[in-house]
C-alpha positions in Angstrom: -38.8 22.6 3.0 -36.7 25.3 4.6 -34.7 24.5 7.3 -35.2 25.2 10.6 -31.6 25.9 11.1 -31.4 29.6 9.1 -32.7 31.9 11.5 -30.2 30.5 14.4 -27.5 30.9 11.7 -28.6 34.6 11.2 -29.1 35.5 14.4 -25.1 33.9 15.5 -23.8 36.3 12.5 -26.1 39.1 13.7 -24.4 38.9 17.1 -21.2 39.0 15.6 -22.0 41.9 13.8 -22.8 43.6 16.9 -19.9 42.5 18.8 -17.9 44.0 15.9 -20.4 47.2 15.6 -20.6 46.3 11.6 -24.4 47.7 10.6 -24.5 45.3 7.9 -22.5 42.7 5.8 -22.5 41.7 2.3 -21.8 38.0 2.2 -20.2 37.0 -1.6 -19.0 33.9 -1.1 -21.3 31.0 -2.2 -20.7 28.6 0.6 -21.5 31.1 3.2 -24.5 32.7 0.8 -26.2 28.6 1.3 -25.1 28.4 4.6 -27.4 31.5 6.0 -30.0 31.3 3.6 -30.6 27.9 1.8 -30.4 29.6 -1.8 -27.9 27.0 -3.5 -27.7 28.6 -7.2 -24.6 28.3 -8.1 -22.2 31.1 -9.7 -20.2 30.8 -12.9 -17.1 31.8 -11.9 -15.9 34.7 -9.1 -17.1 37.2 -12.1 -20.5 36.2 -12.3 -22.3 35.9 -9.2 -25.7 34.2 -9.0 -26.5 36.9 -6.2 -25.1 38.5 -2.8 -26.7 38.7 0.6 -27.3 41.6 2.7 -27.2 40.8 6.6 -28.0 44.2 8.6 -27.2 43.8 11.9 -31.2 44.0 13.2 -33.8 43.5 11.2 -34.8 41.2 7.7 -31.9 40.4 5.5 -31.9 40.6 1.7 -30.7 38.3 -1.4 -30.0 40.6 -4.0 -30.0 39.0 -7.6 -31.1 39.1 -11.2 -33.7 38.1 -12.9 -32.6 34.7 -14.4 -32.6 33.5 -10.4 -35.4 35.2 -9.0 -38.1 32.4 -9.4 -35.2 29.8 -7.2 -34.1 33.1 -4.8 -38.3 33.5 -3.7 -38.1 29.1 -3.2 -35.0 28.8 -1.6 -34.2 31.7 0.7 -37.3 32.0 3.0 -37.2 34.7 5.4 -35.2 37.0 2.9 -36.2 39.5 1.1 -35.5 39.3 -2.3 -34.7 42.2 -4.6 -33.7 42.6 -8.1 -30.8 44.9 -9.4 -31.7 45.3 -13.0 -29.5 48.3 -13.0 -26.7 46.0 -11.4 -25.5 45.6 -7.7 -23.9 48.6 -7.0 -27.1 50.9 -8.3 -28.9 48.5 -5.9 -26.6 49.2 -3.3 -26.7 53.0 -3.6 -30.7 52.5 -2.8 -30.4 50.5 -0.3 -27.7 51.3 2.2 -29.2 54.3 3.0 -32.5 53.0 3.5 -31.0 50.7 6.2 -28.7 53.4 7.8 -25.6 51.8 7.3 -22.4 53.6 8.4 -20.4 50.6 8.7 -20.5 48.2 6.1 -18.2 44.7 6.0 -17.3 42.7 3.3 -15.5 39.3 2.3 -12.5 40.9 1.5 -11.2 37.0 0.5 -14.1 36.8 -2.0 -14.7 39.9 -3.6 -12.5 41.1 -7.1 -10.1 43.9 -6.6 -12.4 45.5 -9.7 -15.2 45.0 -7.7 -13.8 45.8 -4.2 -13.0 49.4 -6.2 -16.4 50.1 -7.7 -18.1 49.4 -4.2 -15.7 51.6 -3.2 -16.7 54.4 -5.4 -20.3 53.7 -3.7 -19.6 53.9 -0.2 -17.3 56.9 -0.1 -20.2 58.7 -1.8 -22.8 57.6 0.6 -20.2 58.2 3.4 -20.0 54.3 4.3 -17.0 52.8 6.2 -16.0 49.6 4.3 -14.7 46.9 6.8 -12.8 44.0 5.3 -13.2 40.6 7.0 -12.3 37.3 6.6 -14.0 35.6 9.6 -17.7 36.3 9.4 -19.3 33.4 9.0 -16.5 30.6 8.0 -16.3 30.6 12.2 -19.9 29.7 12.5 -19.6 26.8 10.0 -16.7 25.2 11.6 -18.9 22.7 13.9 -21.2 20.8 12.4 -24.8 20.4 13.9 -26.1 16.7 14.1 -28.1 17.6 11.1 -25.0 18.4 8.8 -23.1 15.6 10.2 -26.0 12.8 9.1 -25.7 14.6 5.5 -21.7 13.9 5.4 -22.6 10.9 6.8 -24.5 9.7 4.1 -22.3 11.5 1.2 -19.4 9.1 2.4 -21.6 6.1 2.7 -22.5 7.0 -1.0 -18.8 8.1 -2.0 -17.7 4.7 -0.6 -20.6 3.0 -2.4 -19.4 4.6 -5.8 -16.0 3.7 -5.1 -16.4 -0.1 -4.8 -18.5 0.0 -7.9 -16.3 1.3 -10.0 -13.2 -0.5 -8.7 -14.5 -4.2 -9.7 -14.4 -2.6 -13.3 -10.8 -1.9 -13.0 -8.8 -3.7 -15.3 -5.5 -3.5 -17.3 -5.4 -1.4 -20.2 -7.9 1.1 -18.7 -6.7 4.7 -18.8 -7.0 7.2 -15.8 -9.4 9.6 -17.4 -11.5 6.7 -18.2 -11.4 5.4 -14.5 -12.3 9.4 -13.5 -15.1 9.4 -15.8 -16.5 6.3 -14.7 -16.4 7.6 -11.2 -18.1 10.9 -11.7 -21.0 9.5 -13.8 -21.9 6.7 -10.9 -21.8 9.5 -8.4 -24.6 11.2 -10.7 -26.5 7.8 -11.5 -26.0 6.9 -8.1 -27.9 10.3 -6.6 -25.0 12.9 -6.0 -25.1 16.0 -7.7 -21.5 15.9 -9.2 -17.9 15.6 -8.1 -16.9 17.8 -4.7 -13.4 18.2 -6.9 -11.8 16.8 -10.2 -11.7 12.8 -9.3 -8.1 12.0 -8.9 -6.7 8.8 -10.6 -3.3 8.0 -10.9 -1.4 4.9 -11.6 2.5 4.1 -10.9 4.7 6.8 -10.8 2.2 9.3 -11.4 0.7 8.7 -7.9 3.7 10.8 -6.3 2.0 13.5 -7.4 -0.6 14.5 -4.6 -2.8 16.4 -7.2 -2.5 14.4 -10.0 -4.4 15.4 -13.1 -5.6 12.0 -14.8 -4.7 11.6 -18.3 -4.1 8.7 -20.8 -1.6 6.3 -19.0 -2.5 2.9 -19.9 -2.9 1.0 -16.5 -0.3 -1.8 -16.5 -0.5 -4.9 -14.3 0.7 -4.8 -11.1 0.2 -1.0 -10.9 -0.6 1.0 -8.5 -3.7 2.7 -8.7 -4.3 5.9 -6.7 -7.9 7.4 -6.1 -9.4 10.6 -4.4 -12.6 11.1 -5.2 -15.3 13.2 -3.2 -19.3 13.7 -4.2 -21.8 16.2 -3.6 -24.6 15.3 -1.7 -27.6 17.6 -0.6 -25.0 20.3 -0.6 -22.7 18.4 1.9 -19.3 17.0 0.6 -17.5 14.1 0.9 -13.7 13.1 0.4 -11.9 9.7 0.1 -8.6 8.1 -1.1 -8.1 4.7 -2.0 -4.8 3.3 -3.1 -5.0 0.1 -4.4 -3.1 -2.8 -6.8 -5.2 -4.2 -9.5 -4.3 -8.4 -9.0 -1.9 -9.4 -5.7 -0.2 -6.6 -4.0 3.5 -6.5 -4.1 5.3 -7.0 -0.6 6.8 -3.5 -1.3 3.6 -2.2 -1.4 1.4 -3.8 1.2 4.5 -2.8 3.2 4.5 1.0 2.5 0.2 0.6 2.8 0.9 -0.9 6.0 2.5 2.1 7.2 0.3 4.8 5.9 -2.4 3.0 7.6 -0.6 3.0 10.8 0.0 6.4 10.5 -3.9 7.0 9.8 -5.0 5.3 12.7 -2.3 6.9 15.1 -3.7 10.2 14.2 -7.2 9.1 14.7 -6.7 7.7 17.9 -5.3 11.4 19.0 -8.0 13.1 17.6 -10.6 14.6 20.7 -12.0 17.7 21.2 -9.0 20.3 22.8 -6.5 18.3 20.8 -4.4 20.9 18.9 -4.7 20.1 15.0 -0.6 20.2 15.2 -0.7 17.1 17.5 -2.9 15.0 15.3 -0.9 15.8 12.3 2.7 15.2 14.2 0.7 11.9 15.4 0.5 10.4 11.9 3.9 12.2 11.0 5.8 10.8 13.8 5.0 6.9 12.3 5.9 7.8 9.0 9.7 9.6 10.1 9.8 6.2 12.1 9.5 3.8 9.4 11.9 6.1 7.3 9.5 7.8 5.0 9.5 11.1 7.3 11.0 13.4 3.5 8.2 11.8 1.7 4.7 13.1 3.5 4.9 16.9 2.4 1.6 17.9 3.0 -0.5 18.3 5.8 -2.6 16.1 7.8 -6.1 16.9 6.4 -8.5 19.7 6.6 -12.5 20.6 7.2 -15.3 19.1 5.7 -18.5 20.5 4.9 -20.5 22.6 2.2 -16.9 22.8 0.9 -14.4 20.1 0.4 -12.1 22.6 2.2 -12.7 24.1 5.2 -11.3 25.1 8.5 -9.6 23.9 10.6 -6.7 22.6 9.0 -4.7 19.4 10.3 -1.8 20.7 9.9 1.9 20.9 11.9 1.6 24.5 12.3 -1.6 25.3 13.3 -2.3 25.4 17.0 -6.1 25.7 16.7 -8.1 23.3 18.9 -10.6 20.9 18.0 -13.8 20.9 18.8 -16.6 18.4 19.2 -18.6 18.7 16.0 -15.9 19.5 13.6 -15.9 17.2 11.1 -11.8 16.6 9.4 -10.0 14.1 6.9 -7.1 11.9 7.7 -5.1 11.8 4.9 -1.3 10.9 5.8 0.8 9.6 2.6 3.9 8.6 1.6 5.3 9.8 -2.1 8.3 8.3 -4.1 9.2 9.8 -7.9 10.7 6.8 -9.1 8.0 4.3 -7.6 4.4 6.2 -7.2 2.7 7.2 -3.9 0.4 6.1 -1.4 -2.1 7.8 0.5 -5.3 6.8 2.8 -8.2 9.5 3.3 -11.4 8.8 5.6 -13.7 11.5 7.3 -13.8 12.1 10.9 -16.1 13.8 13.5 -14.4 15.4 16.4 -16.0 14.2 19.6 -15.5 15.0 23.4 -13.8 12.1 23.8 -12.2 10.7 20.7 -14.0 10.9 17.5 -16.1 8.7 15.0 -15.0 7.7 11.9 -17.7 8.5 9.0 -16.3 6.0 6.4 -17.8 2.1 7.0 -15.4 0.1 4.4 -12.1 -1.3 5.6 -11.7 -3.4 2.8 -9.2 -1.4 1.1 -7.6 -0.1 3.9 -6.3 -3.4 6.1 -4.5 -5.1 3.2 
């Protein structure tokens, strides 16, 4: 059943186009395409699109695709006129832009191949249409989630926790990083997810000092740290969570560092509310880690937005002075990384509220140890 939110989203985008004096926007970024239309076909890489949207400033929007996706497009993109580009996208635009009397055409410059942009420019030059590049047509509309989106994100987070809990009980010395990653991604699908929202990270011992470690053939030894960063997609929305555990009785040094990271996470969570800058939240966590003597061991930003994509705006970074707004959903993921020892990261997702925030994760078993 089509979402009631799509007409509102289109109307807001058309308001943006009116303010920018743009006659139509070509939408090529997959998450933006889905956000505006409900069409959820997947691109086979940036070089092979499942379709693009052409949204005029006024009137009916179009979904342009090829015959492979026709039935799905007609079923999902209700309210859109579906047109097949049998001779290619550029040929279709050559006919459609004059029909719509487009004189200024916006396009997503952050998600269009240079070669494609060149072909588009040749078409628009011939039609005497001005091309207007931009990176902020649709993304600002997605940054604040409505109640329906928050409910979907909450469900994704809770399922992600259940998957972790199921697989955690099976982890034993002798298993490899890649085997555990496979078990997690298999369980995601078995328990109802569409799949992972990013390649699952499983890192043992010193490998955990790499924030984006790639699971390999390393075998888990008793008493080693296990860092798991995992996420799944449920009903189109993403979850993202990190837990760091030690199989068996945790060593005193592991407990000490885990508690520092947890205090940093809680300090950030207690800082989050509408009106606070991203920088303030990042610094609240960073201060705890610095005062514990590990300031140089926390190099990445504190967190990021999550929605239809696992990495969205806003960014909880010491360089960002953007203010948080109620309805934003962000991760809070401080860490400590020491190359000769390993690493610890804890990550939860929260919803920004006017007077604080709502933590979407429910299980603190693996946080407060």
